[in-house]
Phi, psi and omega in degrees: 000156175275129181268312180197171181223132174252130187235104177284319182200109176199105180058234182278356177269125180223120174068031178281116174249105189309310188290347175267338189254314189268086181226150177275187182295335177273010179065022176273137179290131178250136184248167172300145177247193180294316178248130183226123178254127181238130179242141175194146178294167175301141179068020179275339180125011182297310181295324178301315178297319180296332181290332174296316179292323180292331177294332174292325181287315185273341181079016180207157178284151175293163180297150174068017175253059182286140178077017181292148179209119178205164177223122176258124185245133179206192185286350176252024177098175181268144178236125177257173178301338181269352184239036186290341184261002186238009183272176184240024180266130176266104186245138173230125186238131169254115175204189183300323181291325176300316180296317181296318183287324189253332184231057186300334180298327180291337179273319180231095187276008177287332178278172178299149186284054182254135177232169184296143177271160168210161184241146169234174183296131184268215182300146183292138175240114189302315183294317179293319179300317180296320180294317179297317180298319180297319179293321179297322176296317178298320179293318179062204181202160177293318181296322180281353177055041178203159175090181184296323181293323176293318177298320179299318180296320178296319179290327176297315179297319178294321176297317178297319182295311183291323178294321178294319179296317179295315180298319180295318180295317177298316180297320180295315180294316181294331175297318178295315180297315182296320180294315181294320180298319185279319189267327187258329184254309183301324183273355179267106185290344177295338179271353168063030179229123178273344179240111180206119183227192186296327178294321180294316182291329176295320178294321179294322177298318178299323179295322180289344180269354182287148178300139177093351179288131176230125181290153180293142172285172179299319180295320180293322177297318179298320180295319180294321179295322177296321179298321181296332179278345188286133172263164181296133181256152175291151179296147173273113189274340183259161171249161176273124180229123180232121176248118181276127183254006185300317182298320179294317180296321178294322179295326178285320186282330188302313179292330179291322181286330186263348184295134180257127177227153180229148177291159176293312173223100188288142171267109189301324183296322181286325180297327183281339184232098184295325180294320179293321179299319179294322182295320181292318183297318179292326181292331180300325181289334182272341188248325187300126178061019180235321185223154174250352177241159179285126180293345183267310187253357180067010179277152176295142179284140176303151184291337182252018186302319184287328177294314182298314183291323180294328178290330177283310178266093186280173177297325180298318180292326178294318178297320179298319181296318179297317179296321179295319178300318179296319180294319179298318179298317181297318180293318180298318178299319179297319178298318182294331182284342184301317184298332183258011181293316182247099181260001179286152178234161180297331182296341180280353186247155173287167190307309184297317182284334181300315181297316180293320179298314182298324177292314180293322180296319179295316180297322178296318179298320179294319179293321178291336177297321177292322178298319179296320179299321179295320178295318180295324178293319178295317180299319180296320179297318179295320178295319180298317180292323180295322181287342178218082187298334186267004181242108180300149180236138180277149181273126181282152180287149181282149178248346182281163181242102184297324180293321180296318178298318179297321178297315180297322177297314179298319179300316181294319179296324178294320178296325177298316179298315181296314182296318178299321180292335182287340179301318181288333185250015186301311183296322177295320179294322178296319178299317178296321179295317179298317178299316181295318178296319180295317179295325176296320178296312180298319180300315180294321180295315179301319179292321183294324183264008182052054187303316182296322179294320178295322177297320178297318179297316180296320179298320178296315179296323178296319178298316179298317180295319179295319179296318179295320178295318178297317179297320179295316179298318179295321179294320177298319181296320178300318180292316179300318180297318180293318179294322177296323178294321177297316179298320180296320179293319180292329179299330179291341180263000183302137178214109183293331177298327179293331176297314179295319179298324180293320177298314180297323179297318179293318179299319185281312186289321184265330186244354180061030186251091182257004178281319178268130181221165174250122181251133176266118183236153177294142177286173182298331181273002179063359181252352182232171180242159173219150176261139179226134179275127182233155171233117182056042175085354181244154179306131186266135175229171176054045178291144177287164179296324178295316179297319178300317180298316181297312182297314183298317183288321176296322176301315180296315182296320179292324182293339176294348180260006177286161185301334181286346182241324186297132177088355180266157174280091189269142166262111187254129179238115179250113184259111170047065183287351183267124175240248180265070181247144177279178186301319181296316181295324177299317179296317181293327176298317176299315182299321179298314180294317183296311188285326185262344182234302193284323185290125183283159172255163183261134173279167179303330181275003178093351180281160182278141172240126184261146183272009178216152174280319180203144184229131175240132176226124178244151180203157172252354188265119183292327177295317179293323177300323178298318179292322183299337178290349179264359179302152174298123184269122177290157178233163176217158180267137174230156179299140178239015179089151179056037177075007182262165177229163176220155180270133175229159180294146183241060180212162180208154179245136181230160175234137174252122180232158181233123176249109183067238183263359187243137177262156181215160178243129180227167170289145182292131178300154184297328183294337174267325186281320192264344184243135179289321177224169176294332179302316178294321178300314181296320178299318180296320180296321178292319181298325180295341184265004183290338180244111185296337179293337181294341181296336181294326181264327184215097185271345187301317178301329181288320178293326180266010188300314184301313182292317180296319181295316180301311182295320181296313182293326177300313180292312184298312184283333177295316180286335178281323179234073186297339182237135178209149182299320178241095188296336183274354184269084179294333181296324179295321178297319180298316179297320182294323182283316186274342177095136184287344181288349182244059185299324181296314180295320180297319179297320179294318177299314182296323179298309179294322182294323186261304188293317184275005174245002177225127185243358188294330182272324184227076185295343182293345180298330183288347181259354181269151177299142178284139181277091186301311181300323180294320179295314180299322180296315179294318180302313180294324179297313180297314181297318180296320180293321178296318180297318181293325182286321184203092183298321182296316179295318181298315180292329176294320177295319177300317180297323183293335180256011174081021179256151179291157179296152177264128179231119179256000000 
C-alpha cells in the first residue's frame, strides 16, 4: 500500500512535506489507509494528485510536467519521479488522462466514435478452467498456509532472518573495529595519524596477515618509542683510531731485559743482595761529592769507596739503566694513553645505534684492559731488571687480542657512519616506527577479539543468507512462472466482444441506459477488433457530458476485469467520477463502486476478503461525498495488549485545498467527515451548548450559537411546517412549534435566534460577552421541545452525532 507522498514540484503542488502537513489535532502524523476519501473543490489539485498515481501505472510522467520531483512511499519501498519504471506497485487510475488515452472520441467527437479495445475472459472453457484451478491450488496463499505463495512467505522470513543475522554479525565486528580505530589508534598521537577510520584499520589488519609479518617484541616497541622521542643529532666528525705499540715496546725492551753484564770488580755482598745493591746505588747519588761521612751510620767513608763502587757499577751497567729508564717511560706513556683512546659517548648516537655502541664500547674497554695488563707486565719486568742490573729478566707472553680490539674499533666506526646517516632519514625512520607500532597494536587487537573466528562466523552466516536468498528467488520464479502460465491460459479465453458486453451490462444494469452502447466490430484488416459507441444501432455523436462520464467510468470498471488486472492486488485511484450527472446517476455511480470494488466477499472462515489492495476516491461533489460515507469500511487488526488483537477501521478522509497557486493535502475537517448533512452538524453544535460547563473547554459552539440555532430552526421548522400564510415570518413558525402558552421561552429563543445571529443593526453585540447560562437554558429548551414532539426523530439525531439515546 501507499503510505504517503512528498511533492517537491508537481503541477500546483510545491514543497509538500507530508509529515509536516497531514497531522491530526494531537499533531500525530496520519497516513493513507486501505480506503481513502479525498474532497476538494474544482481546480484544487485533485486531478494533479491523481496524475502522480497514474505515472506509477504508466511508468512515465505526464506531458508538460518538466522538472517534476516527488516521492511516493509505501510498503514496497519509495518511488521517485526518476524510478517510475522499476517499482512493484500495481496501480490503476481513472482520471481525465485515462479517458484521453483510452476513449479519445469522448474528448474529441469530431472523429469517428471509435475507442480502444480491451479483452476480458470470454466463454468458459472447462479444460482451461481446470488447468487454471490446478495452478491456483499449486500457488495457494499465505492465509491458507499452503502452496507456493505460503512457501515463498516462509522463505522470505528465513531470508530476512539469515540476512539480519549476517548484518548483525557484520555490524558487531565493524563496531569493534570502528571503536578501536577511533578510541585507541586515532587518539594515540604516538601513531601519528589524525585521520584513521574503519577502512584504515581493515587495511592494517590485511598487512598483519601478509607472509613475513612479525609483530614487534616489547623491547623493540620500547626502542621505537625512544626513536619517536629522538631529535636530530649533530654529525660525529671524528673516527676512532687505535694504534697498539706493545710489540714495538717489547722489541725495545727484550734486549734490555736479556742483556748480561758483569761488574769490573764485583762486590760479592751486593751481588748476593739486590735490595742492598739498589740501596747502595741510590746512596751514591746522595753522598758523592756531598758528604764524607755515611748519612746512615755517621761513620767516615773509606777513602777508596768511590773507586770500589765504580768498579762494581761499571759504565755498561749505567748505560743499561739509562736504557731501561727510557723503556719504562715509553711503556708508562702507552699505559696512560689507553684511557683516552675512546672518547665517544652514547649521547652522540641515535637510539638504535646507542645500544650497539655501548655494547661495543664496553667490549673494547674489556679488550684494552688485557692490553693494559700486558703493558703493566712489561713495565714490571723493566723495573725488575732496573732494580737488579746484573740479573737478566725473561719477557712474558702477551695476553691481549689485537684483532679483537681492531674489530671493536671497526664496529664503532661503522655505528658512527650509520648514526650520521640517520640524521637525513630521521623523519622517515620515525614514520616507519609509527607504522610498526600501529601494526603491533592492531595485531594484538585482532588476536584479542578473535578476529579470524568472527570472520569465519560471518562467512558462514553470509553463505546461509545467500542460500536463503537463492531459495527465495527460486520460489519467486516458480510463482512467476505459474502466474505467467495462468495469464497464458486466460489469454486463450480473451474475447474483446466480452469487453464491450461488460461495459453495456454496467450501463444497463446500474444506470438503465440501453440507448448508448459499445459495439465490438471487426477491424478493416479482419484480424483486429475495434470498439464503437452507438446510439440505437448507429454511430453516436454529440454525447452529453453526463453520457461521456457514464461510458468512461463503465469502461474503466470493465477494464479492471481484463487479464492484466484481474486477480492482482490493485491500488485503485478514482478521480472525480461525477461530472454532469443527476441525483439518480450519482447514486448509481456510488452503487457501482460499492458493489464491484468496495464491498468485501467472505472467505470460508468468515473473514472479509477485499477486491482491492488500496482504494482512493476523490470528488468535488458534496452529494457524492455523502454517498461515499456509506461505502463498506475495511478493517484491520491491531494489538490490544496481552497478546490480543482488535479490529479497527482502515480508512481515512482527506481534503485537497488550494491557496493561491499552491495546493496542499490536509485531514478532512470534522464538519465534512462526521456529518451526513449540515442539518446534523447544526444539531450537534446546539447539543454541545446544553451544558454551560462545556464552555470552559470548548467555547466556539457558544459564540456561534445564535447563527447555528437560526439556521437549524429554519431547516427544521420549514420541513415541519412547509406552508405558511407569511413565509417570511419565521417567528410565527417558532410560536407554532413551541406553543403560545410559553411566551417567555419563545421570546428568549427568538432573541438568541435573531439578535445573536445578525450584527448589521447592532454590531456592538459581537464585542460583548456571550451570556453562557442563557444559551444553555435555550439549548435545553429547544432540545426538550424536539424530544417531546418526536422522540424517535430526536434519538435518530443523537445517534447521527454519536450520542446515546435519551430515555425519560
